TIDOTI-83900 format. One record per residue (C-alpha): y, x, z. Coordinates in pm, whole numbers, padded with zeros to 5 digits, always signed. Example, Ala and Ser with C-alpha at 12.3 -4.5 7.8 and 13.67 -1.06 7.14 Angstrom:
2
-00450+01230+00780/-00106+01367+00714/
REM end
This chain:
641
+00000+00000+00000/+00349+00123-00084/+00604+00108+00199/+00888+00128-00052/+00801-00148-00298/+00608-00374-00061/+00308-00420-00291/-00006-00549-00122/-00379-00544-00172/-00379-00894-00322/-00517-00882-00676/-00287-01006-00947/-00402-01321-01123/-00267-01602-01339/-00489-01877-01199/-00288-02188-01116/-00533-02317-00855/-00607-02145-00530/-00866-01879-00478/-00768-01913-00112/-00946-02250-00082/-01321-02302-00092/-01354-02680-00096/-01652-02838-00263/-01632-02967-00620/-01723-03314-00501/-01428-03327-00265/-01186-03210-00534/-01314-03481-00770/-01271-03741-00500/-00913-03633-00433/-00837-03632-00807/-00970-03985-00834/-00744-04097-00552/-00443-03937-00725/-00526-04118-01047/-00538-04449-00863/-00192-04414-00712/+00056-04672-00843/+00390-04518-00768/+00710-04650-00922/+00914-04374-01091/+00678-04112-00951/+00759-04181-00586/+00716-04440-00312/+00951-04592-00061/+00891-04465+00293/+00886-04704+00587/+01156-04633+00845/+00902-04620+01128/+00736-04289+01206/+00390-04442+01240/+00402-04565+00881/+00641-04322+00718/+00376-04248+00457/+00381-04609+00346/+00112-04785+00146/-00261-04827+00197/-00342-04609-00103/-00150-04310+00032/-00314-04344+00371/-00644-04257+00202/-00540-03897+00139/-00789-03693+00341/-00525-03461+00487/-00356-03760+00651/-00658-03803+00873/-00519-03677+01204/-00869-03643+01349/-00940-03350+01119/-00850-02997+01234/-00503-02892+01125/-00639-02593+00934/-00869-02818+00732/-00588-03061+00660/-00370-02778+00531/-00649-02650+00305/-00719-02996+00166/-00353-03055+00083/-00308-02709-00065/-00605-02764-00299/-00432-03065-00452/-00093-02902-00513/+00044-02781-00845/+00224-02450-00871/+00557-02633-00892/+00484-02815-00568/+00382-02492-00397/+00699-02311-00501/+00904-02606-00376/+00750-02560-00033/+00852-02192-00032/+01216-02277-00108/+01481-02329+00162/+01833-02420+00041/+02130-02479+00268/+02235-02843+00283/+02588-02750+00172/+02448-02633-00163/+02182-02900-00210/+02388-03129-00428/+02262-03486-00433/+01989-03550-00181/+01761-03671-00460/+01718-03303-00550/+01476-03281-00256/+01233-03509-00437/+01318-03381-00785/+01232-03021-00697/+00978-03093-00424/+01172-02891-00168/+00983-02809+00148/+01272-02713+00374/+01647-02733+00429/+01878-02569+00679/+02218-02609+00834/+02391-02274+00865/+02657-02199+01124/+02913-02480+01118/+02722-02696+00870/+02725-03051+01006/+02747-03409+00880/+03084-03581+00864/+02983-03775+01174/+02912-03474+01396/+02737-03674+01664/+02367-03720+01743/+02347-04045+01546/+02517-03887+01246/+02279-03592+01248/+01971-03814+01283/+02089-04036+00998/+02146-03733+00774/+01816-03560+00849/+01615-03883+00820/+01777-03955+00484/+01672-03612+00360/+01326-03666+00507/+01275-03992+00319/+01341-03809-00005/+01061-03565+00075/+00826-03844+00182/+00884-04011-00153/+00726-03730-00354/+00378-03746-00510/+00204-03596-00207/+00453-03713+00057/+00487-03370+00222/+00753-03395+00496/+01057-03173+00507/+01095-02897+00766/+01463-02884+00867/+01595-02571+01039/+01912-02480+01229/+02053-02190+01429/+02033-02360+01769/+02073-02027+01948/+02238-02132+02277/+02199-02506+02266/+02230-02728+01959/+02549-02538+01891/+02646-02707+01562/+02655-03044+01737/+02971-03155+01914/+02895-03274+02263/+02574-03075+02300/+02533-02858+02608/+02610-02494+02522/+02430-02239+02736/+02530-01878+02797/+02453-01656+02502/+02145-01438+02547/+02342-01150+02696/+02429-01376+02989/+02074-01505+03026/+01964-01143+03020/+02199-01074+03312/+02029-01353+03505/+01694-01185+03449/+01521-01516+03519/+01247-01623+03275/+01233-01967+03438/+01602-02024+03361/+01560-01906+03003/+01263-02139+02957/+01454-02435+03101/+01756-02362+02881/+01535-02353+02572/+01366-02675+02683/+01702-02853+02701/+01806-02704+02367/+01482-02829+02212/+01536-03183+02340/+01896-03201+02216/+01800-03054+01879/+01497-03280+01833/+01714-03583+01913/+01892-03521+01583/+01570-03507+01380/+01553-03126+01361/+01223-02968+01463/+01288-02600+01387/+01531-02354+01547/+01603-02000+01435/+01578-01868+01791/+01518-01671+02008/+01675-01347+01896/+01455-01058+02011/+01702-00782+01931/+01712-00477+02158/+02080-00378+02118/+02124-00004+02168/+02483+00023+02043/+02737-00229+02173/+02964-00173+01877/+02724-00401+01689/+02877-00746+01653/+02554-00927+01735/+02491-00750+02067/+02542-01073+02262/+02249-01231+02077/+02014-00986+02250/+01898-01032+02608/+01914-00666+02700/+01887-00300+02603/+01556-00301+02792/+01250-00376+02577/+01051-00510+02870/+01319-00758+02973/+01361-00877+02612/+00985-00931+02591/+00978-01127+02917/+01273-01351+02837/+01191-01393+02469/+00845-01527+02549/+01000-01762+02806/+01234-01899+02538/+00942-01960+02303/+00764-02159+02573/+01078-02361+02635/+01115-02457+02269/+00748-02508+02188/+00562-02565+02512/+00250-02371+02617/+00088-02125+02378/-00199-02362+02298/+00045-02551+02072/-00054-02896+02195/+00303-02984+02297/+00442-02913+01949/+00327-03251+01824/+00547-03420+02083/+00884-03523+01943/+01087-03341+02209/+00952-02996+02116/+01059-02780+01825/+00926-02473+01648/+01080-02142+01755/+01161-01838+01543/+01138-01481+01668/+01411-01283+01493/+01509-01049+01337/+01201-00847+01253/+01213-00543+01297/+01453-00294+01456/+01729-00546+01521/+01991-00379+01742/+01894-00024+01653/+02101+00042+01342/+02286+00370+01315/+02643+00348+01447/+02597-00016+01546/+02654-00128+01188/+02551-00483+01111/+02275-00499+00849/+02258-00120+00866/+01979+00137+00883/+01743+00202+01174/+01683+00576+01168/+01389+00673+01384/+01020+00764+01355/+00758+00490+01357/+00640+00573+01708/+00989+00509+01847/+01039+00197+01634/+00716+00054+01769/+00791+00142+02131/+01142-00003+02129/+01121-00308+01905/+00764-00427+01857/+00669-00542+02214/+00900-00849+02213/+00727-00975+01898/+00385-00915+02046/+00492-01118+02353/+00638-01397+02138/+00321-01420+01930/+00111-01438+02246/+00340-01723+02355/+00257-01902+02028/+00581-01861+01833/+00563-02056+01507/+00780-01845+01280/+00937-01502+01242/+01260-01423+01055/+01297-01088+00883/+01600-00867+00951/+01878-00783+00707/+01855-00423+00822/+01655-00129+00690/+01417+00120+00841/+01478+00474+00723/+01645+00345+00409/+01398+00071+00312/+01507-00292+00351/+01296-00497+00590/+01285-00779+00333/+01069-00562+00108/+00872-00381+00376/+00513-00473+00301/+00378-00232+00560/+00576-00380+00851/+00523-00741+00740/+00174-00755+00590/+00005-00475+00779/+00178-00474+01118/+00301-00829+01172/+00025-01026+01002/-00281-00804+01043/-00217-00587+01347/-00037-00848+01556/-00234-01135+01408/+00067-01354+01337/-00039-01674+01156/+00291-01861+01132/+00572-01875+00878/+00757-01557+00785/+01109-01646+00675/+01378-01446+00502/+01731-01439+00642/+02031-01601+00468/+02023-01474+00107/+01858-01158+00239/+01647-01123-00075/+01964-01066-00277/+02016-00735-00097/+01701-00586-00249/+01711-00360-00555/+01657-00483-00909/+01709-00806-01098/+01692-01143-00927/+01329-01182-01033/+01242-00831-00916/+01404-00901-00579/+01192-01213-00536/+00873-01028-00627/+00949-00753-00375/+01009-01000-00093/+00720-01236-00160/+00467-00959-00224/+00587-00791+00097/+00466-01099+00284/+00765-01334+00320/+00645-01695+00298/+00964-01901+00282/+01278-01776+00112/+01615-01880+00252/+01814-01909-00069/+02116-02109+00045/+02297-02141-00286/+02076-02000-00565/+01766-02208-00491/+01733-02343-00845/+01730-01988-00982/+01472-01894-00720/+01240-02176-00829/+01282-02084-01196/+01212-01714-01145/+00935-01771-00892/+00744-01990-01137/+00779-01731-01410/+00670-01447-01180/+00350-01629-01082/+00271-01730-01439/+00325-01371-01553/+00104-01232-01275/+00383-01041-01098/+00314-01248-00786/-00055-01330-00730/-00157-01691-00679/-00341-01579-00365/-00006-01468-00217/+00150-01805-00303/-00142-01993-00151/-00129-01787+00166/+00245-01858+00202/+00215-02230+00136/-00087-02263+00366/+00119-02115+00651/+00404-02358+00579/+00176-02662+00561/-00009-02558+00875/+00321-02541+01065/+00408-02893+00948/+00071-03028+01059/+00102-02853+01394/+00445-03010+01445/+00300-03355+01378/+00545-03414+01095/+00288-03598+00883/+00245-03853+01163/+00606-03867+01289/+00852-03722+01036/+01165-03910+01147/+01400-03850+01440/+01297-03977+01782/+01619-04157+01864/+01507-04233+02218/+01612-03872+02292/+01975-03927+02189/+02095-04044+02536/+01980-03708+02675/+02221-03509+02457/+02496-03372+02678/+02354-03548+02983/+02468-03454+03332/+02122-03320+03415/+02143-03083+03120/+02496-02977+03211/+02395-02909+03571/+02120-02678+03449/+02364-02491+03226/+02610-02460+03516/+02338-02299+03728/+02252-02064+03441/+02617-01959+03424/+02628-01880+03797/+02308-01679+03770/+02451-01476+03480/+02772-01359+03655/+02770-00989+03739/+03006-00870+04016/+03121-00523+03913/+03376-00475+04193/+03468-00653+04515/+03708-00505+04769/+03646-00774+05030/+03824-01032+04814/+03531-01259+04732/+03418-01519+04805/+03748-01702+04835/+03823-01958+05103/+04033-02204+04901/+04180-02393+05197/+04557-02363+05163/+04519-02077+04914/+04758-02067+04619/+04547-01954+04323/+04712-01865+03993/+04508-01827+03675/+04650-01617+03393/+04546-01609+03030/+04472-01856+02753/+04099-01805+02802/+04119-01951+03154/+04141-02296+02999/+03967-02260+02662/+03617-02384+02577/+03614-02195+02247/+03662-01856+02412/+03390-01936+02665/+03136-02023+02399/+03201-01743+02152/+03047-01727+01806/+02778-01960+01678/+02948-02260+01836/+03052-02555+01616/+03142-02298+01350/+02970-01977+01243/+03225-01732+01386/+03342-01964+01663/+03707-02037+01738/+03952-02087+02022/+04053-02426+02155/+03886-02752+02264/+03608-02727+02007/+03358-02936+02204/+03304-03105+02540/+03270-02903+02857/+03441-02757+03163/+03678-02460+03150/+03721-02205+03429/+04050-02368+03529/+03901-02717+03532/+03600-02601+03729/+03814-02444+04001/+04040-02746+04029/+03738-02970+04068/+03597-02750+04344/+03894-02685+04574/+04031-02926+04840/+04378-02936+04686/+04377-02900+04304/+04757-02877+04299/+04731-02529+04453/+04549-02403+04141/+04807-02323+03875/+04784-02172+03527/+05008-01960+03307/+04931-01790+02979/+05108-01471+03090/+05173-01313+03428/+05552-01332+03381/+05526-01712+03373/+05326-01739+03696/+05493-01881+04006/+05434-01777+04369/+05062-01732+04442/+04839-01573+04704/+04585-01449+04452/+04589-01410+04077/+04284-01457+03853/+04332-01291+03515/+04089-01416+03253/+04049-01166+02971/+03843-01249+02664/+03724-01114+02335/+03818-01329+02038/+03516-01535+01925/+03309-01362+01658/+02964-01349+01502/+02770-01116+01275/+02958-00879+01047/+03306-00964+01172/+03209-00875+01527/+03143-00507+01463/+03400-00312+01670/+03425+00065+01686/+03682+00068+01974/+03571-00204+02220/+03911-00210+02386/+03989-00433+02682/+04231-00710+02565/+04579-00558+02574/+04765-00870+02694/+04530-00906+02989/+04567-00536+03071/+04945-00580+03084/+04914-00888+03304/+04684-00709+03549/+04922-00414+03571/+05224-00640+03630/+05053-00850+03897/+04915-00545+04079/+05261-00388+04079/+05391-00708+04243/+05137-00662+04521/+04930-00968+04428/+04553-00926+04467/+04391-00956+04124/+04050-01094+04040/+03967-01010+03679/+03719-01223+03487/+03599-01074+03159/+03461-01310+02894/+03282-01092+02641/+02964-01053+02444/+02918-00691+02555/+03062-00420+02776/+03415-00308+02690/+03629-00011+02796/+03759-00151+03127/+03854+00161+03326/+04222+00087+03390/+04177-00287+03441/+03892-00219+03683/+04095+00027+03889/+04387-00219+03927/+04169-00518+04018/+04056-00602+04368/+03751-00772+04223/+03601-00779+03874/+03346-01021+03724/+03159-00990+03395/+03077-01349+03293/+02969-01278+02931/+02991-01586+02703/+02912-01866+02948/+02921-02168+02718/+03050-02511+02811/+02974-02521+03183/+03216-02267+03335/+03218-02445+03670/+02933-02207+03745/+03187-01924+03757/+03386-02114+04019/+03066-02155+04218/+03046-01775+04249/+03417-01728+04324/+03417-01989+04601/+03086-01883+04751/+02895-02196+04655/+02640-01976+04479/+02535-01623+04566/+02584-01365+04289/+02248-01240+04163/+02336-01127+03810/+02256-00769+03710/+02375-00569+03412/+02139-00608+03114/+02315-00312+02950/+02440+00026+03062/+02820+00001+03097/+02995+00302+02942/+03326+00455+03046/+03439+00507+02686/+03320+00452+02331/+03245+00821+02288/+02955+00775+02528/+02788+00522+02295/+02498+00496+02235/+02393+00522+02596/+02119+00328+02774/+01856+00356+03043/+01609+00521+02804/+01861+00782+02697/+02096+00836+02991/+02381+01080+02966/+02740+01142+03069/+02979+00851+03043/+02798+00589+03253/+03042+00365+03438/+02775+00129+03573/+02401+00175+03522/+02159-00077+03379/+02064-00323+03654/+02386-00282+03853/+02544-00580+04026/+02701-00652+04365/+02633-00945+04592/+02730-01070+04939/
REM end
């Protein structure tokens, strides 16, 4: 096998029917007879709106793969044996809904999957609006010749974060600071319920990155620099989304399929460059980045997404050795392997050559957000010309069909709207508030905390003190995130006012110069919201306005508590020295009352640093595995009382 071109041991062939299936001739004849007897107007049927009869019509119910008493593997093989090449390629195709065109294209092209990227939402961005949209797409898929349901995916990475009103949990960096697998599992469980309520049964989470260079703009998507902690928490997230590893819960409507991403080397690119190159020997690559995937597979994860990045100059999307040999054979992964957003386009060669590299390397479903028609055209030609073996196509489609059977989509393809009242419920918000409190890391405390609020004049400084958008960061309502009241929740200011005896004693100003007489000042500093690509930062400076405010308040003799909202460590030396207390609260999400719980002593601080905190960018990369000069706070540091 060639590591460079991703070619595999599959023999090239032009056969249009599967060599992967060994069904008897009698069974194939029986199925063919049933097909011939179908009376379908305009090549499709109208699906019933009820899940228990979504595959409407007595004739269709006679398809053998619709017999739920059969093993899922057998059902997938039976269905695969009946499919044409065009139907198989449709299953391997995943467009973004924004580029779908008319929804009838789902049936016209036999599409097997759709996704909503960051910020992609229906006009009615509410649970009912989402469920209506997804169900409408689903009925198109159910109306095809074989009635194969659609698998809809979304980046629900810290809650159903495209949905307004959903509970938004701390990003993974904060959950990593909590170090609590039970909290991570519960957060994923809530996220699964709120996502499933909208008809979506597939999330592109958890991220199993091991960020080794905080200049990388996706560092906050990783739980920690520590491989063991990522493995522990990643497996917990998989259980929360999917249920126990036996997979029995997946058929229940409140569970969704998880995705371990981004395979492999995510977080280890040279210089912290997004979509860059991981430069290390195989032994180190395996030791640092492979264990979280092994743990996720043992937890039963249903899919794996391939990384944009490269390993020693070779793109992961064409890496047949790492995908076919390591992931599938060595680790025994049997689920769907998915490309990242247009990741195939980054491979060398023509469009057709790029597809051949990726599919032959072992990728089963191709995320082609905008050029999906071209993908179908070229994929068909590649198989007919023998450049992609039919065995490879059959393997990919079998994995996709098996996932759909395991999710129970053939029995219940439509949204379970009984879950809608749970979206944004108080119970869910209370859990997120506790997760926030558990994620807070106390970096400094000169006998200032916890505060006794009785008669205490508390002044908050900074826009981020009263801003949901800053709290949530990227991947919230929009791809890159944004400031302002982007969704429902509780800000730091609101949380404190709700918790103290006299809310009038808690005041707020955007800058220190505007603050009236106070006994204590709380300066809330924050990174601007960002996501992949745009979040890469070679300086990691502490926000300059907040630094000025801290300096001014300290010079006035006012004790300063600094709260840093960020997706990673920053250069905080001066701000730290001028603060009487300093909290790292990461990107807490919508329930910032949990921060007030720590400040006022209602919860005991237990958060610990999931990353080594540097004293300057010149010390990067620095971590517990490779310690060196420039450590401000070590991995695992955190004060309590």
